[in-house]
C-alpha positions in Angstrom: 12.9 -32.4 -43.9 10.1 -31.1 -41.8 8.1 -33.7 -39.7 5.2 -32.3 -41.7 6.3 -33.6 -44.9 6.6 -37.3 -45.9 7.6 -38.9 -48.9 7.6 -42.6 -50.2 9.8 -44.4 -52.3 8.4 -47.5 -54.1 11.1 -50.1 -55.6 10.1 -53.2 -57.3 9.8 -56.5 -55.3 12.8 -57.6 -54.1 14.9 -54.8 -54.7 17.2 -54.4 -51.8 17.3 -50.4 -51.8 19.9 -48.3 -53.3 23.3 -48.0 -52.5 23.9 -45.5 -49.6 25.4 -42.9 -51.9 22.0 -42.6 -53.8 20.2 -41.5 -51.4 20.7 -37.8 -51.7 19.6 -37.9 -55.2 16.4 -39.4 -54.2 15.6 -36.7 -51.8 16.2 -34.6 -54.9 14.1 -36.2 -56.6 11.5 -36.4 -54.6 11.1 -32.6 -54.7 12.4 -31.4 -57.8 11.2 -34.8 -60.5 14.3 -35.6 -61.6 17.4 -36.9 -60.4 21.2 -35.4 -61.1 22.7 -38.5 -62.3 22.5 -42.3 -62.7 19.7 -44.4 -63.6 17.5 -45.0 -60.4 14.3 -47.3 -59.5 10.9 -45.6 -60.0 10.3 -42.8 -57.5 6.9 -41.4 -56.3 5.5 -38.9 -54.3 2.3 -39.9 -52.7 -0.6 -37.8 -53.6 1.3 -36.2 -56.2 -1.3 -34.2 -58.6 -2.4 -36.0 -61.7 -1.1 -34.8 -64.7 -3.5 -32.6 -66.7 -5.1 -33.9 -70.0 -3.8 -33.6 -73.2 -6.9 -31.4 -74.4 -8.2 -29.3 -71.1 -12.1 -29.3 -70.4 -13.3 -25.6 -71.2 -15.2 -23.9 -68.5 -16.4 -20.6 -69.9 -17.7 -17.7 -67.6 -19.7 -14.9 -68.9 -19.7 -11.2 -67.1 -22.7 -9.0 -68.0 -22.1 -5.7 -67.1 -25.1 -3.1 -67.3 -23.9 0.4 -67.9 -25.9 3.2 -65.8 -26.1 6.7 -65.4 -24.9 8.1 -62.3 -24.1 11.0 -60.6 -20.2 12.1 -60.3 -18.9 11.5 -57.1 -18.8 14.0 -54.5 -14.8 12.9 -54.0 -12.7 12.2 -56.6 -11.5 9.5 -54.5 -14.6 7.8 -55.4 -14.4 7.8 -58.7 -15.3 4.2 -60.4 -12.6 2.7 -62.6 -13.3 1.6 -65.4 -12.9 -2.5 -65.0 -14.6 -2.4 -61.5 -15.5 -5.7 -60.8 -14.2 -7.0 -63.9 -10.7 -7.0 -62.7 -11.7 -9.3 -59.7 -13.2 -11.8 -62.3 -10.3 -11.7 -63.9 -7.6 -12.4 -61.3 -10.1 -15.3 -60.0 -9.8 -16.6 -63.4 -5.9 -16.7 -63.0 -6.6 -18.7 -59.8 -9.3 -21.1 -61.4 -6.5 -21.9 -64.2 -3.5 -22.6 -61.9 -5.5 -25.2 -60.7 -6.9 -26.0 -63.7 -3.4 -27.0 -64.9 -3.5 -29.8 -62.8 -7.1 -31.0 -63.2 -7.1 -30.8 -66.9 -9.6 -27.9 -67.2 -9.2 -24.3 -68.7 -11.7 -21.4 -67.6 -12.0 -18.4 -69.8 -13.8 -15.4 -69.3 -16.2 -13.2 -71.5 -17.3 -9.7 -70.9 -20.7 -8.1 -72.3 -20.8 -4.6 -71.6 -24.1 -3.0 -72.2 -24.5 0.2 -72.7 -27.5 2.6 -70.8 -30.6 1.5 -72.4 -29.1 -1.4 -74.4 -30.7 -4.7 -74.4 -29.2 -6.8 -71.7 -31.4 -9.9 -72.4 -30.0 -10.4 -75.8 -26.6 -10.2 -74.5 -27.2 -13.0 -72.2 -28.9 -14.8 -74.9 -25.7 -14.6 -76.9 -23.7 -15.9 -74.1 -26.1 -18.7 -73.5 -25.7 -19.3 -77.5 -22.2 -20.0 -76.8 -21.9 -22.5 -74.2 -21.7 -20.1 -71.0 -23.9 -21.8 -68.2 -22.2 -19.5 -65.4 -22.7 -15.6 -65.8 -21.9 -12.9 -63.4 -24.3 -9.9 -63.7 -23.6 -6.6 -62.6 -26.6 -4.7 -63.2 -29.5 -3.2 -61.5 -32.1 -5.2 -59.5 -34.9 -5.0 -62.2 -32.5 -5.6 -64.7 -31.1 -8.9 -63.4 -34.7 -10.1 -63.0 -35.5 -9.6 -66.7 -32.1 -11.6 -67.4 -33.4 -14.4 -64.8 -36.7 -14.8 -66.2 -35.3 -14.8 -69.7 -33.1 -18.2 -69.0 -35.7 -19.5 -66.6 -35.7 -23.5 -67.3 -32.5 -23.2 -68.8 -29.2 -24.6 -67.7 -28.1 -21.3 -66.8 -26.5 -20.0 -63.1 -26.6 -15.8 -62.8 -24.3 -14.6 -60.0 -25.6 -11.2 -58.8 -22.5 -9.6 -58.0 -23.7 -5.8 -57.2 -27.4 -5.2 -56.7 -28.1 -5.0 -52.9 -32.0 -5.0 -52.7 -33.4 -7.3 -50.3 -36.3 -8.0 -52.1 -34.3 -10.1 -54.6 -33.6 -12.4 -51.8 -37.0 -12.1 -50.7 -40.5 -11.8 -52.6 -38.5 -11.4 -55.8 -36.1 -14.2 -55.4 -34.8 -16.5 -58.2 -34.1 -20.4 -58.2 -31.5 -19.6 -60.9 -29.4 -16.7 -59.3 -27.1 -16.8 -56.8 -26.0 -13.4 -54.8 -22.3 -12.7 -53.9 -23.3 -8.9 -53.1 -24.4 -8.5 -49.4 -27.9 -7.1 -49.5 -29.2 -4.1 -47.5 -30.1 -6.2 -44.7 -26.9 -7.9 -44.2 -25.0 -4.5 -44.0 -27.6 -2.6 -42.1 -27.4 -5.9 -39.5 -23.5 -5.6 -39.3 -23.5 -2.1 -38.7 -26.3 -2.4 -35.9 -24.4 -4.8 -34.2 -21.2 -2.6 -33.7 -22.8 0.3 -33.0 -25.0 -1.6 -30.2 -21.7 -3.3 -29.0 -20.1 0.0 -28.5 -23.7 1.4 -26.4 -24.3 3.9 -29.3 -27.9 2.8 -29.2 -29.7 6.2 -29.7 -29.7 6.8 -33.6 -30.5 10.1 -35.6 -31.5 9.4 -39.3 -30.9 11.8 -42.1 -32.6 10.1 -44.7 -32.8 10.9 -48.6 -35.7 10.9 -50.7 -35.0 8.7 -53.6 -36.3 5.1 -53.7 -33.0 3.6 -53.0 -32.5 5.9 -49.7 -36.1 4.4 -48.5 -35.0 1.1 -48.9 -31.8 1.4 -46.9 -34.1 3.4 -44.2 -36.3 0.2 -44.1 -33.1 -2.2 -43.6 -32.0 0.2 -40.6 -35.3 0.2 -38.8 -35.4 -3.5 -39.1 -31.5 -3.8 -37.5 -32.7 -1.1 -34.8 -35.9 -3.1 -33.8 -33.8 -6.6 -34.1 -31.1 -5.4 -31.9 -32.5 -3.1 -29.5 -31.5 0.6 -30.7 -33.5 3.5 -30.7 -34.4 5.9 -33.5 -35.1 9.2 -31.9 -35.6 10.9 -35.2 -35.7 10.6 -38.9 -35.0 13.7 -40.4 -35.4 14.3 -44.3 -33.0 15.8 -46.3 -34.5 17.9 -49.3 -32.3 18.2 -52.3 -31.7 21.7 -52.9 -29.8 22.3 -56.3 -26.4 24.4 -56.6 -23.8 23.5 -54.2 -23.1 20.0 -55.4 -19.3 20.6 -56.6 -19.3 24.1 -57.1 -16.6 26.5 -56.2 -18.5 27.9 -53.7 -19.6 24.6 -52.3 -17.6 24.4 -49.3 -18.8 27.5 -47.7 -22.5 26.7 -48.0 -22.1 23.0 -47.0 -20.3 24.1 -44.0 -23.4 26.2 -42.8 -26.0 23.9 -44.2 -24.8 20.9 -42.3 -24.9 22.2 -39.0 -28.1 23.6 -39.4 -29.6 20.5 -40.8 -28.5 18.5 -37.8 -29.6 21.1 -35.0 -32.0 20.6 -32.5 -32.2 16.9 -32.5 -33.3 15.1 -29.7 -30.3 13.3 -27.5 -28.6 10.8 -30.0 -25.3 8.8 -30.0 -24.5 8.5 -33.5 -26.1 9.9 -36.7 -27.1 7.2 -39.2 -27.2 8.3 -43.1 -29.7 6.8 -45.6 -28.1 8.4 -48.7 -27.2 5.5 -51.4 -26.7 8.4 -54.0 -24.4 10.0 -52.3 -26.2 13.4 -53.0 -25.7 14.6 -49.3 -24.2 12.2 -47.1 -20.3 12.5 -47.7 -20.8 16.1 -46.4 -22.2 15.1 -42.7 -18.7 13.9 -41.0 -17.4 16.8 -39.0 -20.1 19.0 -39.9 -22.8 17.9 -37.5 -24.2 20.4 -34.8 -23.5 18.2 -31.9 -19.9 16.4 -31.8 -21.4 13.0 -32.8 -20.0 10.1 -35.1 -21.4 9.7 -38.7 -22.3 5.9 -40.2 -24.5 4.4 -42.4 -24.0 5.5 -46.1 -21.4 7.4 -45.1 -18.4 8.1 -42.1 -18.6 4.4 -40.8 -19.8 1.9 -43.6 -20.3 -1.6 -43.7 -18.8 -3.6 -46.9 -17.9 -6.9 -48.0 -14.4 -5.6 -48.8 -12.2 -3.0 -47.9 -8.8 -1.9 -49.7 -7.0 -1.8 -46.4 -8.1 -5.1 -45.2 -5.1 -7.2 -44.0 -6.2 -9.9 -42.0 -6.7 -13.8 -42.6 -4.3 -13.5 -45.2 -5.8 -10.9 -47.1 -2.6 -8.7 -47.6 -1.6 -11.4 -50.2 -4.8 -10.9 -52.0 -4.7 -7.1 -51.7 -0.9 -7.2 -53.5 -1.6 -9.7 -55.8 -4.9 -7.7 -56.9 -2.7 -4.2 -56.7 -0.1 -5.6 -59.2 -2.6 -6.9 -61.5 -4.9 -4.3 -61.9 -2.7 -1.5 -61.0 -5.1 -0.3 -58.2 -6.8 -1.0 -54.8 -9.3 -4.1 -54.4 -12.8 -2.5 -54.0 -16.2 -4.3 -52.9 -17.3 -5.3 -56.4 -14.1 -6.8 -57.2 -14.4 -9.1 -54.4 -17.6 -10.2 -55.0 -17.0 -10.8 -58.8 -13.8 -13.0 -57.4 -15.8 -14.7 -55.1 -18.4 -15.7 -57.9 -15.7 -17.0 -60.4 -13.9 -18.7 -58.0 -17.3 -20.8 -56.7 -17.2 -21.8 -60.3 -13.7 -22.7 -60.5 -13.6 -24.9 -56.9 -16.8 -26.5 -57.8 -15.2 -27.7 -61.1 -12.1 -28.6 -59.7 -14.0 -30.8 -56.8 -16.7 -32.5 -59.3 -13.5 -32.8 -62.0 -16.4 -31.6 -64.3 -17.2 -28.7 -66.8 -20.9 -29.6 -67.1 -23.4 -27.5 -65.7 -25.5 -30.1 -63.4 -22.5 -30.8 -61.3 -20.8 -27.7 -60.7 -24.3 -26.2 -59.8 -25.2 -29.1 -57.4 -21.7 -28.9 -55.9 -22.1 -24.7 -55.4 -25.4 -25.5 -53.5 -24.3 -28.1 -51.8 -23.4 -29.1 -48.4 -19.6 -29.7 -49.2 -18.9 -26.3 -50.8 -17.3 -23.4 -49.1 -14.6 -21.2 -50.3 -11.6 -19.5 -48.7 -12.4 -15.8 -49.2 -9.8 -14.1 -46.6 -12.4 -12.9 -44.0 -11.9 -15.4 -41.3 -14.3 -18.2 -42.2 -15.1 -20.1 -45.3 -18.2 -18.8 -47.1 -20.9 -20.7 -48.3 -24.3 -20.0 -49.9 -27.8 -19.9 -47.9 -30.1 -22.5 -49.4 -33.4 -20.6 -48.3 -32.3 -17.5 -50.2 -29.2 -18.1 -52.6 -27.4 -15.2 -50.7 -23.7 -15.9 -49.8 -23.0 -15.6 -45.9 -20.1 -13.9 -45.3 -18.6 -11.8 -42.6 -18.9 -8.1 -43.2 -16.2 -5.4 -42.9 -17.2 -2.2 -40.8 -14.9 0.4 -41.7 -13.9 4.3 -42.4 -12.4 5.8 -45.2 -8.8 4.6 -44.4 -8.9 1.7 -42.1 -11.2 -1.0 -41.3 -12.8 -1.1 -37.9 -14.0 -4.2 -36.9 -16.0 -7.2 -38.6 -19.4 -8.5 -37.7 -21.0 -10.6 -36.6 -20.1 -9.4 -33.2 -19.2 -11.5 -30.3 -22.3 -12.3 -28.1 -24.6 -12.0 -31.2 -25.5 -15.8 -31.2 -27.2 -18.3 -33.7 -28.6 -21.7 -33.2 -26.3 -22.9 -36.3 -24.0 -20.2 -37.6 -22.9 -16.9 -36.3 -22.8 -15.5 -39.6 -26.7 -16.2 -40.0 -27.1 -13.3 -37.7 -26.7 -11.1 -40.6 -29.6 -10.4 -42.9 -33.0 -12.3 -43.4 -32.6 -15.6 -41.4 -34.4 -18.8 -42.9 -37.5 -18.9 -40.3 -38.5 -15.0 -41.1 -37.8 -15.6 -45.3 -40.5 -14.6 -47.6 -38.1 -16.6 -50.6 -40.2 -19.1 -52.5 -37.5 -20.4 -55.1 -39.0 -20.5 -58.3 
């Protein structure tokens, strides 16, 4: 028996102890919960889990997915699976119910898919009316705000699992929303720390013209100023029709991209701000000067990567792949964290009610193992999940931020994103 495992045998008062020949049976009983033969006194293992209640406490969790119109990915490898995010929530539900067998709790997941231009608020109200106090939201920023305002003052906690807009954690923050998706400021800071650590501090920025690209560009500008990098030029990419996934596209792109990046001031790395993937994936290996590409293409910052294997992540990756028959993607992990947060709080509080679960998730005792080198928690000032960010290429992770040497007076992970002193969030 290993030194780290301790068993205690409890006998009635005055009982002299079992005969020598029954000790082997007692040892088996301690591990298996029964004895092979004979009648023996009561045997107990210290700290054994309590038996589940006859009627388990039901904890329903909702998943609201708003469908949106999107461009066809430039690469077939980036096609989104139909169960993206939902599969992450489902495997987390299995994890919750494994613990629930011992705590007398039963977790259920109900998914509401909203078609393009559908009524997401009506779908949320349907979930709330059927007892769902905890709802994952996979929807654009403006839809998330509508959903939050529609249940203001009610016992409902929303988890933003996908929208990365900084304003959702700042001027448009909401008290009834927690964010498991990292925002653009966290992603830009994580990437910037690695580039500065590498001493690649002169950046040429290739920027798109969509509102989403401008939001990411603002995050990149902030990170450059924060960590001492220099943007030598911001070069806009004007959208031109015709080359996207056409038969002659490769020849046109091979000519176009070098010219687009020609004549730039001296720089170390090309930063791409193209969240819609209109042109960014075409830039690696096609720039005029031989330079690495990072940002929304090439070397990227993300919450999860399918090849991440550190800190026990291999076990999570293999389990998810068996379950979903595909690789785990960032949105899956963000949904997994949200469902596990509810499960962890419910098991710790021994409750299925909104108030104790909500209070525990937001409290000082909450933390969650997320296969990222440290336990994750929620920031009190804006509801953002503080978490390490993976820096990765298409095939393998390269590093994890925060980088060594970037210090913080409380938690180094708070060097990523908007810190408390600079926050504009006033939770409503």
